[in-house]
LOVO-434819 format. One record per residue: residue number from 1; x, y, z of N, C-alpha, C in turn; residue in three letters. Coordinates in Angstrom, 2 decimals, decimal comma, padded with zeros to 5 digits, always signed. Layout:
N
> nr n_u n_v n_w ca_u ca_v ca_w c_u c_v c_w rest
> NUM X Y Z X Y Z X Y Z ALA
...
END
This chain:
44
> nr n_u n_v n_w ca_u ca_v ca_w c_u c_v c_w rest
> 1 +000,85 -001,18 +000,00 +000,00 +000,00 +000,00 +000,89 +001,23 +000,00 UNK
> 2 +000,57 +002,16 -000,86 +001,35 +003,39 -000,91 +000,88 +004,35 +000,18 UNK
> 3 +001,84 +005,09 +000,71 +001,51 +006,06 +001,73 +001,26 +007,43 +001,13 UNK
> 4 +000,98 +008,39 +001,97 +000,79 +009,76 +001,52 +002,15 +010,37 +001,23 UNK
> 5 +002,20 +011,27 +000,25 +003,47 +011,88 -000,12 +003,79 +013,11 +000,70 UNK
> 6 +002,79 +013,66 +001,38 +003,05 +014,80 +002,24 +002,08 +014,76 +003,43 UNK
> 7 +002,35 +015,61 +004,38 +001,58 +015,60 +005,62 +000,17 +016,15 +005,43 UNK
> 8 +000,02 +017,17 +004,58 -001,28 +017,84 +004,44 -002,40 +016,90 +003,98 UNK
> 9 -002,22 +016,09 +002,92 -003,29 +015,18 +002,53 -003,59 +014,12 +003,60 UNK
> 10 -002,56 +013,66 +004,28 -002,77 +012,67 +005,34 -003,58 +013,27 +006,46 UNK
> 11 -003,26 +014,50 +006,84 -003,98 +015,18 +007,91 -005,44 +015,42 +007,53 UNK
> 12 -005,68 +015,84 +006,29 -007,04 +016,09 +005,83 -007,86 +014,80 +005,83 UNK
> 13 -007,25 +013,71 +005,42 -007,95 +012,42 +005,41 -008,32 +011,99 +006,81 UNK
> 14 -007,38 +012,08 +007,73 -007,66 +011,70 +009,12 -008,70 +012,61 +009,75 UNK
> 15 -008,67 +013,90 +009,45 -009,69 +014,81 +009,96 -011,07 +014,41 +009,47 UNK
> 16 -011,17 +014,06 +008,19 -012,45 +013,64 +007,63 -012,97 +012,37 +008,26 UNK
> 17 -012,07 +011,43 +008,52 -012,47 +010,18 +009,16 -012,98 +010,45 +010,58 UNK
> 18 -012,31 +011,32 +011,31 -012,73 +011,64 +012,67 -014,07 +012,35 +012,69 UNK
> 19 -014,29 +013,26 +011,74 -015,58 +013,95 +011,65 -016,69 +012,95 +011,34 UNK
> 20 -016,43 +012,03 +010,43 -017,43 +011,02 +010,09 -017,78 +010,17 +011,31 UNK
> 21 -016,80 +009,82 +012,11 -017,07 +009,04 +013,32 -017,89 +009,85 +014,32 UNK
> 22 -017,57 +011,13 +014,45 -018,32 +011,98 +015,39 -019,77 +012,14 +014,95 UNK
> 23 -019,99 +012,28 +013,64 -021,36 +012,40 +013,13 -022,11 +011,10 +013,38 UNK
> 24 -021,44 +009,97 +013,14 -022,09 +008,68 +013,34 -022,45 +008,45 +014,80 UNK
> 25 -021,61 +008,94 +015,71 -021,87 +008,80 +017,14 -022,86 +009,83 +017,66 UNK
> 26 -023,34 +010,69 +016,76 -024,31 +011,75 +017,08 -023,76 +012,70 +018,14 UNK
> 27 -022,51 +013,13 +017,96 -021,90 +014,06 +018,89 -022,14 +015,51 +018,47 UNK
> 28 -022,88 +015,73 +017,39 -023,26 +017,06 +016,94 -024,77 +017,15 +016,98 UNK
> 29 -025,28 +018,37 +017,17 -026,73 +018,53 +017,10 -027,16 +018,37 +015,64 UNK
> 30 -028,18 +017,58 +015,41 -028,57 +017,25 +014,04 -029,34 +018,38 +013,38 UNK
> 31 -030,21 +019,06 +014,09 -031,00 +020,17 +013,54 -031,71 +019,76 +012,25 UNK
> 32 -032,18 +018,53 +012,18 -032,94 +018,06 +011,02 -032,11 +017,71 +009,81 UNK
> 33 -030,79 +017,61 +009,96 -029,93 +017,29 +008,84 -029,59 +015,81 +008,84 UNK
> 34 -029,37 +015,29 +007,64 -028,91 +013,90 +007,54 -027,43 +013,85 +007,91 UNK
> 35 -026,92 +012,66 +008,11 -025,50 +012,50 +008,45 -024,62 +013,05 +007,34 UNK
> 36 -025,01 +012,84 +006,07 -024,22 +013,36 +004,95 -024,22 +014,88 +004,94 UNK
> 37 -025,36 +015,50 +005,21 -025,44 +016,95 +005,23 -024,55 +017,53 +006,34 UNK
> 38 -024,55 +016,89 +007,50 -023,70 +017,33 +008,60 -022,23 +017,23 +008,21 UNK
> 39 -021,85 +016,10 +007,63 -020,46 +015,90 +007,22 -020,04 +016,94 +006,19 UNK
> 40 -020,89 +017,17 +005,20 -020,57 +018,13 +004,15 -020,42 +019,53 +004,73 UNK
> 41 -021,26 +019,89 +005,67 -021,18 +021,23 +006,29 -019,89 +021,37 +007,11 UNK
> 42 -019,51 +020,32 +007,80 -018,31 +020,39 +008,64 -017,04 +020,30 +007,81 UNK
> 43 -017,08 +019,58 +006,72 -015,89 +019,40 +005,89 -015,59 +020,60 +005,01 UNK
> 44 -016,59 +021,41 +004,76 -016,41 +022,57 +003,86 -015,59 +023,67 +004,47 UNK
END
């Protein structure tokens, strides 16, 4: 398996994974949004 060539893409990937886990665990207020909508709002 190839690794990341620099720190920035690796950091962004890990941040996205952590946000997805937090959304799945419902650690954010949903305010009527789906899990995908929450992730998209936080990732932007």
